[in-house]
N, C-alpha and C positions, 0 to 999 in steps of 0.2 A: 432381333428379328421378331416381327409380329405377323402371324398368318390368320386371316379371317375372311369373311365374305360380306357383301353388302346387305344380305338378308339378316344377319345376326350381329353385325358390329355395334348396333345401337345398344344392345344389352351389355357390351363390353366397353363402351365409349369412355367411361370415367377412368379406366385403366390406361388409356392412350395418352401420350403427351399432347398438350394443347395444340401445337402447330399441326400435328397429324389429324386431330379432330376437326380443325378448321378446314384442312385440305379435303378430308373425306366429305364433310358437309358440302363443300363447294363442288366436288366431283358429282355428288348426287343431284345438285341443282343445275348442272350443266348438261346440255344435250350433246353428249359426246359422239353420237352417231353422225351428226352433220359436220363435225370438224374434220378438215382435211389432215392428212399426215403432215407432221412437222411440229415446230415450236409455237406455243401460244402463251400470251399473257394469262396470268391466273388470278388477277384481282388483288394481289398483295405483293409488296416489295419483298424480295427474298424467296419467292416461289414462282415457278413456271411449269407449264404443262407441255409434255411431248405426246403426240399421237404417233405411235409406231406401227407400221405395217410391214411385217417380215414373214419369211417362211422359216419354220422351226428347222433345226438341224440336229444331227446326232451329237450327243454330249461331247464326244471326242473332238469335234470341230469348233467348239465354243470355248473361248478363253475365259477363265475366271477373272473377275474384276472387283475392285473396290473404288470408293469415292471418299475423298477426305473432307470436302466442304459441304456435301449435300447428303441428306437422307432421301431415299427413293420410296415412293409408294407406287407399286406396279399392279395395275388392275387389268385383268383379262376382259376384253370386250367381246371378241368373237374368236373362235378356235380354242385351242388348248395348248398348254406348254408344261414342260417339266422344269421347275426352278431348282437348281442345286445350290446349297448354301452351307458355308462353314464359318466358324469364327476365326479371326486373324490370330495367328500364333507366330512365335519367333522362328519356327522351323519352316515357315511358308514364305519363300523369298519372292520378292517382286522381280519379274523379268523384263518388264517394259513400264517405266515410270513416266506418266504424263500428267502427274498431279498439277504441276505448275501451269501448263497450257490448257489442259482439258478436264481437270479434276477426275482423272481416271488412272488406275494402275492395273496391270495385268500380271497374273501368276501362271506358272507352268503346272506344278503339281499341288494338289490340295489333299489334305488329310482330313478324315472324319467328315466328309461331305454328306449332307442330308439331302434327300430328293423329295420335292413336293409337287404333286401333279395338280395343275390349276385349270379350272374351267371358267366360262363367263360368270362374272360376279365375284370371283375369288380375287383377293388382293394380298400382297405381302409388303410389309414395311421393312426396308433394309437400311440399317444404320451404318456409319463408317467402319464399324468393327465387324461387319458381315461381308465376307467374300461371297460373291454370287456369280452364278453361271446361268444367265437368262436365255430364253428362247430355245430351249432344248426340246427335241421331239420326245413324245411319250412312246409311240409305236412306229410312226412314220412321219416324214416331213409334211407339214400342213401349213396353210396360211394362218397367220396370227395377227390380230389387231388388239392393241392394248394402249391404255393411258398410263403415262409415267409422270408423276408429280415429283419435282425436285424441290426440296425444302432446304434452304441454307441453314447451316448449323447455328448461326447467330440467332435465329428465331427460337431456338430451344433454350436460350439463355435469358430470355425476357420474362 
């Protein structure tokens, strides 16, 4: 997991994997405010962009998830969210495995979960080893708009 923001990430950019750097550069060159919610091409094979518009919810209502084929970059555009993150371990069992059809699996109980409060401009990079619980409320349920870049794992091997 990497946590940063658009104001400071350039100072850290050399520590980021190359596909993440390319995706962040492209995010900053894209007028995200005019894109409608949904899936968009992102200028490179193996990457795509989702614009999500949701209402945050209490953490207890959000199922923790992982992805096997994609790394996520989740950037808050408007609103705020609490992102809960933990590393995969053998004692955290998958309760709903949809890797084959949707590249997602869900978990019931998570141990050693960390919480990160995110505001516009903040982003988090979530690798396949990061269990994450997105779109959680910080204090109350509020509208949230965010950009999610999906980067296929094959791009990290080049």
